[in-house]
MARRO-77745 format. One record per residue (C-alpha): z, y, x; residue number from 1; residue in one letter; chain. Coordinates in Angstrom, 3 decimals. Layout:
# MARRO-77745
@z=Z&y=Y&x=X&nr=NUM&rest=A&kette=A .
...
END
This chain:
# MARRO-77745
@z=96.555&y=49.091&x=97.601&nr=1&rest=X&kette=A .
@z=97.198&y=52.792&x=97.588&nr=2&rest=X&kette=A .
@z=100.685&y=53.747&x=96.483&nr=3&rest=X&kette=A .
@z=100.875&y=55.740&x=93.262&nr=4&rest=X&kette=A .
@z=103.786&y=58.181&x=93.561&nr=5&rest=X&kette=A .
@z=104.174&y=61.608&x=91.971&nr=6&rest=X&kette=A .
@z=106.526&y=64.231&x=93.339&nr=7&rest=X&kette=A .
@z=108.353&y=67.067&x=91.622&nr=8&rest=X&kette=A .
@z=105.661&y=69.590&x=92.480&nr=9&rest=X&kette=A .
@z=102.996&y=67.392&x=90.870&nr=10&rest=X&kette=A .
@z=104.995&y=67.197&x=87.632&nr=11&rest=X&kette=A .
@z=105.781&y=70.898&x=87.105&nr=12&rest=X&kette=A .
@z=103.438&y=71.164&x=84.128&nr=13&rest=X&kette=A .
@z=104.998&y=68.093&x=82.530&nr=14&rest=X&kette=A .
@z=108.502&y=69.548&x=82.898&nr=15&rest=X&kette=A .
@z=107.648&y=72.575&x=80.762&nr=16&rest=X&kette=A .
@z=106.228&y=70.408&x=77.986&nr=17&rest=X&kette=A .
@z=109.244&y=68.067&x=78.125&nr=18&rest=X&kette=A .
@z=111.587&y=71.013&x=77.652&nr=19&rest=X&kette=A .
@z=109.471&y=72.288&x=74.760&nr=20&rest=X&kette=A .
@z=109.557&y=68.854&x=73.102&nr=21&rest=X&kette=A .
@z=113.338&y=68.687&x=73.472&nr=22&rest=X&kette=A .
@z=113.859&y=72.227&x=72.180&nr=23&rest=X&kette=A .
@z=111.546&y=71.696&x=69.210&nr=24&rest=X&kette=A .
@z=113.258&y=68.504&x=68.099&nr=25&rest=X&kette=A .
@z=116.705&y=70.042&x=68.638&nr=26&rest=X&kette=A .
@z=115.668&y=72.958&x=66.426&nr=27&rest=X&kette=A .
@z=114.518&y=70.525&x=63.758&nr=28&rest=X&kette=A .
@z=117.821&y=68.707&x=63.951&nr=29&rest=X&kette=A .
@z=119.918&y=71.847&x=63.706&nr=30&rest=X&kette=A .
@z=118.003&y=74.102&x=61.351&nr=31&rest=X&kette=A .
@z=115.380&y=71.898&x=59.686&nr=32&rest=X&kette=A .
@z=117.546&y=71.009&x=56.683&nr=33&rest=X&kette=A .
@z=118.355&y=74.672&x=56.123&nr=34&rest=X&kette=A .
@z=114.652&y=75.502&x=55.971&nr=35&rest=X&kette=A .
@z=113.774&y=72.612&x=53.653&nr=36&rest=X&kette=A .
@z=116.858&y=72.319&x=51.454&nr=37&rest=X&kette=A .
@z=116.098&y=69.975&x=48.578&nr=38&rest=X&kette=A .
@z=118.041&y=69.193&x=45.453&nr=39&rest=X&kette=A .
@z=120.426&y=66.337&x=46.167&nr=40&rest=X&kette=A .
@z=119.600&y=63.073&x=44.466&nr=41&rest=X&kette=A .
@z=122.543&y=61.338&x=42.836&nr=42&rest=X&kette=A .
@z=121.208&y=57.848&x=43.651&nr=43&rest=X&kette=A .
@z=120.913&y=58.382&x=47.409&nr=44&rest=X&kette=A .
@z=123.435&y=56.185&x=49.226&nr=45&rest=X&kette=A .
@z=125.843&y=57.372&x=51.923&nr=46&rest=X&kette=A .
@z=124.281&y=54.703&x=54.150&nr=47&rest=X&kette=A .
@z=121.494&y=57.247&x=54.779&nr=48&rest=X&kette=A .
@z=123.671&y=58.588&x=57.580&nr=49&rest=X&kette=A .
@z=125.457&y=55.422&x=58.603&nr=50&rest=X&kette=A .
@z=124.802&y=52.613&x=61.010&nr=51&rest=X&kette=A .
@z=123.871&y=51.902&x=64.622&nr=52&rest=X&kette=A .
@z=121.980&y=54.362&x=66.778&nr=53&rest=X&kette=A .
@z=118.292&y=53.280&x=66.787&nr=54&rest=X&kette=A .
@z=118.014&y=52.733&x=70.542&nr=55&rest=X&kette=A .
@z=117.761&y=49.526&x=72.566&nr=56&rest=X&kette=A .
@z=117.602&y=48.901&x=76.331&nr=57&rest=X&kette=A .
@z=114.425&y=50.749&x=77.282&nr=58&rest=X&kette=A .
@z=113.570&y=49.661&x=80.801&nr=59&rest=X&kette=A .
@z=109.832&y=50.145&x=81.469&nr=60&rest=X&kette=A .
@z=108.785&y=46.504&x=81.062&nr=61&rest=X&kette=A .
@z=110.993&y=46.002&x=77.987&nr=62&rest=X&kette=A .
@z=108.934&y=48.610&x=76.137&nr=63&rest=X&kette=A .
@z=105.916&y=46.296&x=76.288&nr=64&rest=X&kette=A .
@z=107.419&y=43.720&x=73.918&nr=65&rest=X&kette=A .
@z=108.941&y=43.382&x=70.457&nr=66&rest=X&kette=A .
@z=112.402&y=44.953&x=70.292&nr=67&rest=X&kette=A .
@z=114.245&y=45.027&x=66.986&nr=68&rest=X&kette=A .
@z=115.564&y=48.542&x=66.476&nr=69&rest=X&kette=A .
@z=119.322&y=48.453&x=65.698&nr=70&rest=X&kette=A .
@z=119.637&y=48.953&x=61.948&nr=71&rest=X&kette=A .
@z=121.946&y=48.432&x=59.010&nr=72&rest=X&kette=A .
@z=121.112&y=45.612&x=56.591&nr=73&rest=X&kette=A .
@z=120.585&y=48.202&x=53.833&nr=74&rest=X&kette=A .
@z=117.044&y=48.775&x=52.570&nr=75&rest=X&kette=A .
@z=115.279&y=51.836&x=51.205&nr=76&rest=X&kette=A .
@z=115.307&y=51.974&x=47.380&nr=77&rest=X&kette=A .
@z=112.228&y=50.658&x=45.596&nr=78&rest=X&kette=A .
@z=109.188&y=52.981&x=45.801&nr=79&rest=X&kette=A .
@z=111.159&y=55.452&x=47.958&nr=80&rest=X&kette=A .
@z=110.315&y=56.498&x=51.513&nr=81&rest=X&kette=A .
@z=112.256&y=57.341&x=54.630&nr=82&rest=X&kette=A .
@z=110.746&y=59.204&x=57.591&nr=83&rest=X&kette=A .
@z=112.234&y=59.222&x=61.108&nr=84&rest=X&kette=A .
@z=111.441&y=61.303&x=64.173&nr=85&rest=X&kette=A .
@z=113.230&y=60.491&x=67.422&nr=86&rest=X&kette=A .
@z=113.012&y=61.731&x=71.003&nr=87&rest=X&kette=A .
@z=114.345&y=59.524&x=73.817&nr=88&rest=X&kette=A .
@z=114.716&y=60.764&x=77.401&nr=89&rest=X&kette=A .
@z=114.936&y=57.549&x=79.455&nr=90&rest=X&kette=A .
@z=115.765&y=57.885&x=83.152&nr=91&rest=X&kette=A .
@z=115.166&y=54.783&x=85.283&nr=92&rest=X&kette=A .
@z=116.532&y=54.235&x=88.784&nr=93&rest=X&kette=A .
@z=116.531&y=50.631&x=89.960&nr=94&rest=X&kette=A .
@z=115.504&y=49.718&x=93.481&nr=95&rest=X&kette=A .
@z=117.530&y=46.533&x=94.062&nr=96&rest=X&kette=A .
@z=117.583&y=44.382&x=97.168&nr=97&rest=X&kette=A .
@z=114.920&y=41.734&x=97.603&nr=98&rest=X&kette=A .
@z=117.071&y=38.714&x=96.666&nr=99&rest=X&kette=A .
@z=114.607&y=36.226&x=95.244&nr=100&rest=X&kette=A .
@z=111.808&y=37.591&x=97.415&nr=101&rest=X&kette=A .
@z=110.191&y=40.262&x=95.234&nr=102&rest=X&kette=A .
@z=110.381&y=44.040&x=95.550&nr=103&rest=X&kette=A .
@z=110.947&y=45.985&x=92.322&nr=104&rest=X&kette=A .
@z=110.972&y=49.773&x=92.028&nr=105&rest=X&kette=A .
@z=111.771&y=51.442&x=88.691&nr=106&rest=X&kette=A .
@z=112.138&y=55.119&x=89.621&nr=107&rest=X&kette=A .
@z=110.771&y=57.323&x=86.847&nr=108&rest=X&kette=A .
@z=111.512&y=58.891&x=83.502&nr=109&rest=X&kette=A .
@z=110.075&y=58.274&x=80.051&nr=110&rest=X&kette=A .
@z=109.879&y=60.750&x=77.220&nr=111&rest=X&kette=A .
@z=109.326&y=58.720&x=74.072&nr=112&rest=X&kette=A .
@z=108.626&y=60.394&x=70.727&nr=113&rest=X&kette=A .
@z=108.914&y=57.733&x=68.037&nr=114&rest=X&kette=A .
@z=107.684&y=58.096&x=64.457&nr=115&rest=X&kette=A .
@z=109.102&y=55.812&x=61.789&nr=116&rest=X&kette=A .
@z=108.173&y=55.190&x=58.146&nr=117&rest=X&kette=A .
@z=110.168&y=52.895&x=55.871&nr=118&rest=X&kette=A .
@z=109.087&y=52.122&x=52.298&nr=119&rest=X&kette=A .
@z=111.149&y=50.398&x=49.627&nr=120&rest=X&kette=A .
@z=109.602&y=47.316&x=47.999&nr=121&rest=X&kette=A .
@z=110.533&y=45.286&x=44.912&nr=122&rest=X&kette=A .
@z=113.217&y=42.656&x=45.312&nr=123&rest=X&kette=A .
@z=115.577&y=44.624&x=47.589&nr=124&rest=X&kette=A .
@z=113.033&y=44.658&x=50.417&nr=125&rest=X&kette=A .
@z=111.381&y=47.234&x=52.642&nr=126&rest=X&kette=A .
@z=108.395&y=47.576&x=54.950&nr=127&rest=X&kette=A .
@z=108.635&y=49.691&x=58.109&nr=128&rest=X&kette=A .
@z=106.280&y=50.909&x=60.839&nr=129&rest=X&kette=A .
@z=107.347&y=52.462&x=64.161&nr=130&rest=X&kette=A .
@z=104.811&y=54.175&x=66.442&nr=131&rest=X&kette=A .
@z=105.882&y=55.607&x=69.824&nr=132&rest=X&kette=A .
@z=104.165&y=58.239&x=71.927&nr=133&rest=X&kette=A .
@z=105.239&y=57.700&x=75.547&nr=134&rest=X&kette=A .
@z=105.045&y=59.781&x=78.690&nr=135&rest=X&kette=A .
@z=106.075&y=58.312&x=82.047&nr=136&rest=X&kette=A .
@z=106.560&y=60.832&x=84.844&nr=137&rest=X&kette=A .
@z=109.029&y=62.231&x=87.383&nr=138&rest=X&kette=A .
@z=111.175&y=63.722&x=84.627&nr=139&rest=X&kette=A .
@z=113.816&y=66.418&x=84.490&nr=140&rest=X&kette=A .
@z=117.124&y=64.550&x=84.576&nr=141&rest=X&kette=A .
@z=117.510&y=63.333&x=88.183&nr=142&rest=X&kette=A .
@z=119.476&y=66.368&x=89.326&nr=143&rest=X&kette=A .
@z=121.686&y=66.353&x=86.226&nr=144&rest=X&kette=A .
@z=122.442&y=62.643&x=86.610&nr=145&rest=X&kette=A .
@z=123.161&y=63.031&x=90.319&nr=146&rest=X&kette=A .
@z=125.716&y=65.761&x=89.545&nr=147&rest=X&kette=A .
@z=127.218&y=63.639&x=86.748&nr=148&rest=X&kette=A .
@z=127.617&y=60.630&x=89.069&nr=149&rest=X&kette=A .
@z=129.262&y=62.849&x=91.659&nr=150&rest=X&kette=A .
@z=131.722&y=64.362&x=89.153&nr=151&rest=X&kette=A .
@z=132.534&y=60.913&x=87.710&nr=152&rest=X&kette=A .
@z=132.940&y=59.509&x=91.235&nr=153&rest=X&kette=A .
@z=130.470&y=56.698&x=90.539&nr=154&rest=X&kette=A .
@z=129.277&y=54.569&x=93.436&nr=155&rest=X&kette=A .
@z=126.100&y=55.869&x=95.060&nr=156&rest=X&kette=A .
@z=125.167&y=52.451&x=96.445&nr=157&rest=X&kette=A .
@z=125.694&y=50.124&x=93.484&nr=158&rest=X&kette=A .
@z=123.783&y=46.875&x=93.015&nr=159&rest=X&kette=A .
@z=120.820&y=48.565&x=91.376&nr=160&rest=X&kette=A .
@z=120.289&y=50.857&x=94.398&nr=161&rest=X&kette=A .
@z=122.120&y=49.204&x=97.334&nr=162&rest=X&kette=A .
@z=120.732&y=51.690&x=99.883&nr=163&rest=X&kette=A .
@z=122.211&y=54.549&x=97.842&nr=164&rest=X&kette=A .
@z=120.517&y=57.031&x=95.548&nr=165&rest=X&kette=A .
@z=120.751&y=59.651&x=98.260&nr=166&rest=X&kette=A .
@z=118.289&y=57.598&x=100.311&nr=167&rest=X&kette=A .
@z=115.459&y=58.390&x=97.905&nr=168&rest=X&kette=A .
@z=113.916&y=61.735&x=96.892&nr=169&rest=X&kette=A .
@z=114.643&y=63.071&x=93.438&nr=170&rest=X&kette=A .
@z=111.944&y=63.352&x=90.782&nr=171&rest=X&kette=A .
@z=109.697&y=60.441&x=91.664&nr=172&rest=X&kette=A .
@z=107.425&y=58.460&x=89.330&nr=173&rest=X&kette=A .
@z=107.082&y=54.919&x=90.584&nr=174&rest=X&kette=A .
@z=106.812&y=51.587&x=88.763&nr=175&rest=X&kette=A .
@z=106.149&y=48.871&x=91.296&nr=176&rest=X&kette=A .
@z=106.439&y=45.080&x=91.579&nr=177&rest=X&kette=A .
@z=105.474&y=43.278&x=94.808&nr=178&rest=X&kette=A .
@z=105.914&y=39.499&x=94.899&nr=179&rest=X&kette=A .
@z=107.377&y=37.437&x=97.724&nr=180&rest=X&kette=A .
@z=103.912&y=36.931&x=99.244&nr=181&rest=X&kette=A .
@z=103.341&y=40.672&x=99.486&nr=182&rest=X&kette=A .
@z=100.862&y=40.832&x=96.619&nr=183&rest=X&kette=A .
@z=101.113&y=44.064&x=94.616&nr=184&rest=X&kette=A .
@z=101.385&y=43.070&x=90.941&nr=185&rest=X&kette=A .
@z=102.160&y=46.504&x=89.484&nr=186&rest=X&kette=A .
@z=101.826&y=49.908&x=91.126&nr=187&rest=X&kette=A .
@z=101.722&y=52.780&x=88.673&nr=188&rest=X&kette=A .
@z=102.867&y=56.382&x=88.537&nr=189&rest=X&kette=A .
@z=102.449&y=58.790&x=85.647&nr=190&rest=X&kette=A .
@z=101.061&y=57.662&x=82.292&nr=191&rest=X&kette=A .
@z=100.717&y=59.107&x=78.800&nr=192&rest=X&kette=A .
@z=99.682&y=57.505&x=75.538&nr=193&rest=X&kette=A .
@z=100.636&y=55.524&x=72.463&nr=194&rest=X&kette=A .
@z=103.039&y=52.676&x=73.139&nr=195&rest=X&kette=A .
@z=103.384&y=49.398&x=71.282&nr=196&rest=X&kette=A .
@z=103.521&y=49.625&x=67.469&nr=197&rest=X&kette=A .
@z=106.184&y=47.597&x=65.648&nr=198&rest=X&kette=A .
@z=106.071&y=46.564&x=61.996&nr=199&rest=X&kette=A .
@z=108.986&y=44.927&x=60.164&nr=200&rest=X&kette=A .
@z=109.670&y=43.465&x=56.738&nr=201&rest=X&kette=A .
@z=113.326&y=43.358&x=55.684&nr=202&rest=X&kette=A .
@z=114.854&y=41.478&x=52.763&nr=203&rest=X&kette=A .
@z=118.431&y=42.112&x=51.664&nr=204&rest=X&kette=A .
@z=120.152&y=38.753&x=51.137&nr=205&rest=X&kette=A .
@z=123.346&y=39.985&x=49.520&nr=206&rest=X&kette=A .
@z=124.082&y=42.190&x=46.543&nr=207&rest=X&kette=A .
@z=124.228&y=45.919&x=47.264&nr=208&rest=X&kette=A .
@z=127.853&y=46.711&x=48.088&nr=209&rest=X&kette=A .
@z=129.802&y=49.333&x=49.996&nr=210&rest=X&kette=A .
@z=131.994&y=46.574&x=51.451&nr=211&rest=X&kette=A .
@z=129.435&y=44.293&x=53.079&nr=212&rest=X&kette=A .
@z=125.722&y=43.492&x=53.283&nr=213&rest=X&kette=A .
@z=123.436&y=40.936&x=54.913&nr=214&rest=X&kette=A .
@z=119.673&y=41.000&x=55.404&nr=215&rest=X&kette=A .
@z=116.864&y=39.276&x=57.276&nr=216&rest=X&kette=A .
@z=114.038&y=40.999&x=59.134&nr=217&rest=X&kette=A .
@z=110.764&y=39.671&x=60.484&nr=218&rest=X&kette=A .
@z=108.891&y=41.739&x=63.034&nr=219&rest=X&kette=A .
@z=105.429&y=41.979&x=64.555&nr=220&rest=X&kette=A .
@z=104.540&y=43.942&x=67.672&nr=221&rest=X&kette=A .
@z=100.946&y=45.154&x=67.671&nr=222&rest=X&kette=A .
@z=99.321&y=45.758&x=71.107&nr=223&rest=X&kette=A .
@z=98.398&y=49.427&x=70.734&nr=224&rest=X&kette=A .
@z=99.611&y=50.511&x=74.200&nr=225&rest=X&kette=A .
@z=97.315&y=50.688&x=77.206&nr=226&rest=X&kette=A .
@z=97.644&y=47.686&x=79.533&nr=227&rest=X&kette=A .
@z=96.192&y=49.427&x=82.603&nr=228&rest=X&kette=A .
@z=98.802&y=52.220&x=82.264&nr=229&rest=X&kette=A .
@z=101.577&y=49.631&x=81.707&nr=230&rest=X&kette=A .
@z=102.268&y=51.064&x=78.257&nr=231&rest=X&kette=A .
@z=101.437&y=47.781&x=76.525&nr=232&rest=X&kette=A .
@z=101.249&y=44.032&x=77.134&nr=233&rest=X&kette=A .
@z=97.909&y=43.444&x=75.417&nr=234&rest=X&kette=A .
@z=99.349&y=40.688&x=73.204&nr=235&rest=X&kette=A .
@z=101.082&y=40.315&x=69.838&nr=236&rest=X&kette=A .
@z=104.771&y=39.338&x=69.586&nr=237&rest=X&kette=A .
@z=106.656&y=38.130&x=66.541&nr=238&rest=X&kette=A .
@z=110.291&y=37.439&x=65.768&nr=239&rest=X&kette=A .
@z=113.127&y=37.534&x=63.265&nr=240&rest=X&kette=A .
@z=116.549&y=39.199&x=63.050&nr=241&rest=X&kette=A .
@z=119.680&y=38.850&x=60.947&nr=242&rest=X&kette=A .
@z=121.454&y=42.177&x=60.240&nr=243&rest=X&kette=A .
@z=125.000&y=42.508&x=58.897&nr=244&rest=X&kette=A .
@z=127.507&y=45.178&x=57.876&nr=245&rest=X&kette=A .
@z=131.202&y=44.931&x=56.976&nr=246&rest=X&kette=A .
@z=133.727&y=47.686&x=56.190&nr=247&rest=X&kette=A .
@z=137.185&y=47.277&x=57.707&nr=248&rest=X&kette=A .
@z=138.568&y=50.076&x=55.559&nr=249&rest=X&kette=A .
@z=137.670&y=53.504&x=54.282&nr=250&rest=X&kette=A .
@z=136.887&y=54.934&x=57.713&nr=251&rest=X&kette=A .
@z=135.629&y=52.046&x=59.871&nr=252&rest=X&kette=A .
@z=132.517&y=49.873&x=59.557&nr=253&rest=X&kette=A .
@z=131.202&y=47.210&x=61.918&nr=254&rest=X&kette=A .
@z=127.580&y=46.121&x=62.285&nr=255&rest=X&kette=A .
@z=125.795&y=43.254&x=63.965&nr=256&rest=X&kette=A .
@z=122.180&y=42.284&x=64.681&nr=257&rest=X&kette=A .
@z=120.997&y=38.959&x=66.105&nr=258&rest=X&kette=A .
@z=117.287&y=38.515&x=66.786&nr=259&rest=X&kette=A .
@z=114.882&y=36.018&x=68.319&nr=260&rest=X&kette=A .
@z=111.455&y=36.954&x=69.703&nr=261&rest=X&kette=A .
@z=108.582&y=34.656&x=70.626&nr=262&rest=X&kette=A .
@z=106.671&y=35.978&x=73.630&nr=263&rest=X&kette=A .
@z=103.025&y=35.193&x=74.284&nr=264&rest=X&kette=A .
@z=101.462&y=35.545&x=77.692&nr=265&rest=X&kette=A .
@z=100.784&y=39.177&x=78.479&nr=266&rest=X&kette=A .
@z=97.815&y=40.834&x=80.118&nr=267&rest=X&kette=A .
@z=99.971&y=42.403&x=82.826&nr=268&rest=X&kette=A .
@z=100.178&y=40.612&x=86.185&nr=269&rest=X&kette=A .
@z=103.639&y=39.146&x=85.614&nr=270&rest=X&kette=A .
@z=104.879&y=35.885&x=84.200&nr=271&rest=X&kette=A .
@z=106.500&y=36.143&x=80.768&nr=272&rest=X&kette=A .
@z=109.461&y=34.241&x=79.372&nr=273&rest=X&kette=A .
@z=108.761&y=32.040&x=76.332&nr=274&rest=X&kette=A .
@z=111.333&y=33.836&x=74.182&nr=275&rest=X&kette=A .
@z=114.089&y=36.432&x=74.129&nr=276&rest=X&kette=A .
@z=117.350&y=36.654&x=72.196&nr=277&rest=X&kette=A .
@z=118.456&y=40.154&x=71.133&nr=278&rest=X&kette=A .
@z=121.921&y=41.176&x=69.998&nr=279&rest=X&kette=A .
@z=123.876&y=44.200&x=68.831&nr=280&rest=X&kette=A .
@z=127.569&y=44.841&x=68.194&nr=281&rest=X&kette=A .
@z=128.530&y=48.221&x=66.742&nr=282&rest=X&kette=A .
@z=131.608&y=49.971&x=65.380&nr=283&rest=X&kette=A .
@z=131.418&y=53.240&x=63.448&nr=284&rest=X&kette=A .
@z=134.194&y=55.672&x=62.581&nr=285&rest=X&kette=A .
@z=133.389&y=57.960&x=59.636&nr=286&rest=X&kette=A .
@z=136.343&y=60.262&x=58.836&nr=287&rest=X&kette=A .
@z=134.396&y=62.022&x=56.075&nr=288&rest=X&kette=A .
@z=131.154&y=61.751&x=54.141&nr=289&rest=X&kette=A .
@z=129.133&y=63.810&x=56.630&nr=290&rest=X&kette=A .
@z=130.201&y=62.899&x=60.163&nr=291&rest=X&kette=A .
@z=130.420&y=59.597&x=61.988&nr=292&rest=X&kette=A .
@z=130.957&y=58.414&x=65.565&nr=293&rest=X&kette=A .
@z=129.247&y=55.269&x=66.818&nr=294&rest=X&kette=A .
@z=129.968&y=52.958&x=69.751&nr=295&rest=X&kette=A .
@z=127.586&y=50.049&x=70.261&nr=296&rest=X&kette=A .
@z=126.445&y=47.499&x=72.842&nr=297&rest=X&kette=A .
@z=122.968&y=45.986&x=72.684&nr=298&rest=X&kette=A .
@z=121.657&y=43.118&x=74.763&nr=299&rest=X&kette=A .
@z=118.519&y=41.098&x=75.286&nr=300&rest=X&kette=A .
@z=117.185&y=38.542&x=77.702&nr=301&rest=X&kette=A .
@z=114.497&y=39.605&x=80.127&nr=302&rest=X&kette=A .
@z=110.922&y=39.451&x=78.829&nr=303&rest=X&kette=A .
@z=109.172&y=38.987&x=82.183&nr=304&rest=X&kette=A .
@z=109.830&y=37.296&x=85.525&nr=305&rest=X&kette=A .
@z=109.453&y=39.629&x=88.487&nr=306&rest=X&kette=A .
@z=110.907&y=37.204&x=91.046&nr=307&rest=X&kette=A .
@z=113.757&y=39.596&x=91.880&nr=308&rest=X&kette=A .
@z=117.220&y=38.244&x=91.042&nr=309&rest=X&kette=A .
@z=118.715&y=41.574&x=90.006&nr=310&rest=X&kette=A .
@z=115.706&y=42.876&x=88.113&nr=311&rest=X&kette=A .
@z=115.466&y=39.619&x=86.148&nr=312&rest=X&kette=A .
@z=119.057&y=39.600&x=84.912&nr=313&rest=X&kette=A .
@z=119.875&y=40.197&x=81.244&nr=314&rest=X&kette=A .
@z=119.697&y=43.717&x=79.837&nr=315&rest=X&kette=A .
@z=122.874&y=45.188&x=78.313&nr=316&rest=X&kette=A .
@z=123.377&y=48.840&x=77.357&nr=317&rest=X&kette=A .
@z=126.332&y=50.723&x=75.865&nr=318&rest=X&kette=A .
@z=125.638&y=53.717&x=73.609&nr=319&rest=X&kette=A .
@z=127.860&y=56.412&x=72.159&nr=320&rest=X&kette=A .
@z=126.446&y=58.510&x=69.335&nr=321&rest=X&kette=A .
@z=127.293&y=61.159&x=66.768&nr=322&rest=X&kette=A .
@z=125.685&y=61.224&x=63.339&nr=323&rest=X&kette=A .
@z=125.585&y=64.186&x=60.957&nr=324&rest=X&kette=A .
@z=124.604&y=64.109&x=57.299&nr=325&rest=X&kette=A .
@z=123.290&y=67.566&x=56.383&nr=326&rest=X&kette=A .
@z=122.769&y=66.697&x=52.720&nr=327&rest=X&kette=A .
@z=121.695&y=63.642&x=50.771&nr=328&rest=X&kette=A .
@z=118.121&y=63.942&x=51.965&nr=329&rest=X&kette=A .
@z=118.493&y=64.969&x=55.623&nr=330&rest=X&kette=A .
@z=120.466&y=63.424&x=58.489&nr=331&rest=X&kette=A .
@z=120.403&y=63.492&x=62.270&nr=332&rest=X&kette=A .
@z=122.026&y=62.064&x=65.373&nr=333&rest=X&kette=A .
@z=122.486&y=62.565&x=69.102&nr=334&rest=X&kette=A .
@z=123.482&y=59.869&x=71.594&nr=335&rest=X&kette=A .
@z=123.673&y=58.869&x=75.223&nr=336&rest=X&kette=A .
@z=123.438&y=55.390&x=76.746&nr=337&rest=X&kette=A .
@z=124.623&y=53.887&x=80.029&nr=338&rest=X&kette=A .
@z=124.280&y=50.472&x=81.634&nr=339&rest=X&kette=A .
@z=126.096&y=48.508&x=84.305&nr=340&rest=X&kette=A .
@z=125.887&y=51.219&x=86.943&nr=341&rest=X&kette=A .
@z=128.940&y=52.980&x=85.522&nr=342&rest=X&kette=A .
@z=131.209&y=50.040&x=86.512&nr=343&rest=X&kette=A .
@z=128.995&y=48.646&x=89.312&nr=344&rest=X&kette=A .
@z=127.999&y=45.674&x=87.182&nr=345&rest=X&kette=A .
@z=131.478&y=44.137&x=87.094&nr=346&rest=X&kette=A .
@z=131.466&y=43.854&x=83.262&nr=347&rest=X&kette=A .
@z=127.997&y=42.551&x=82.359&nr=348&rest=X&kette=A .
@z=128.999&y=41.906&x=78.730&nr=349&rest=X&kette=A .
@z=129.113&y=45.663&x=78.063&nr=350&rest=X&kette=A .
@z=126.789&y=46.993&x=80.763&nr=351&rest=X&kette=A .
@z=124.151&y=45.250&x=82.849&nr=352&rest=X&kette=A .
@z=120.570&y=45.930&x=83.949&nr=353&rest=X&kette=A .
@z=119.381&y=48.971&x=82.012&nr=354&rest=X&kette=A .
@z=117.950&y=52.454&x=82.420&nr=355&rest=X&kette=A .
@z=120.053&y=54.769&x=84.546&nr=356&rest=X&kette=A .
@z=120.750&y=57.085&x=81.605&nr=357&rest=X&kette=A .
@z=119.247&y=57.636&x=78.158&nr=358&rest=X&kette=A .
@z=119.651&y=60.652&x=75.866&nr=359&rest=X&kette=A .
@z=118.367&y=60.449&x=72.289&nr=360&rest=X&kette=A .
@z=118.109&y=62.902&x=69.419&nr=361&rest=X&kette=A .
@z=116.721&y=62.073&x=65.997&nr=362&rest=X&kette=A .
@z=116.133&y=63.339&x=62.478&nr=363&rest=X&kette=A .
@z=115.625&y=61.458&x=59.196&nr=364&rest=X&kette=A .
@z=114.181&y=62.608&x=55.886&nr=365&rest=X&kette=A .
@z=114.753&y=60.663&x=52.665&nr=366&rest=X&kette=A .
@z=112.594&y=60.869&x=49.547&nr=367&rest=X&kette=A .
@z=114.460&y=62.195&x=46.530&nr=368&rest=X&kette=A .
END
């Protein structure tokens, strides 16, 4: 089968659009509230700008299945709406050894623009829909990440790339799985299109309180992504999650999510696991009513079996984020995420198989 690989020169047009997307969303985040200043609503809760960063381990094959977005247990008020717009720059670089027999290459970058709508329902409940627009290509972050790894003195030949990152050209777009028999199961380069749509229904189980809250979510992943482009699995997934929040004092809040996903057979040429457990642990420091700093670790079991020991290990990502509440109706955040590469996979509980580096920026609008 012909290899599908795209170099930097072939992605020059995509780079310009990526930069425009980033600049446009950054402008929205910084000046949008000033251009659309609305009268503050006295019944809008501070939780509008609180909680985990809405990002979970986004390796290419993970994006094909149901992932519960990290959230607080709080729900949107009845008959009110919340709108979210989020841009994720996801850089992947995993070319592990062939332990287990299979060859896996995840050397690409995703730009994911995710639209979210949450609507408050009677009975302390809410309905939400999340639709991503995804672009897989050679990206723009390889050089920046290479310089960052050099300055931080991170190992060049860690377990995810034992031959060393310097052994491979920058700005490639490859997603490849070859089994132990030499059969090519996946071999894709660039792709663009709608990803998998996720719908959730959340019910708050505890009384509304600033001290603590507990809720349950059920989720359905709808196969809206293209299977041939490896932007979708072609099958539905369903699952459930328990979400919790507890304040340790005026300035510190902790959050937790624990989810379970049932996985049907997919239409991609890989075996799928029967289920996946997803977790989140998060601590947030909010010194005032507008600013907060978030540190979180999310984890989930692998959704597919590639036959490669490293590629099939559990996914764990650490994220640091900053949230800003512009007013009671507008909030935003920025964050970056790292996996096990930063400590060469010696502490898998806080960093394991994951994208090389993820940068996210988001904006939320709340109905008055």
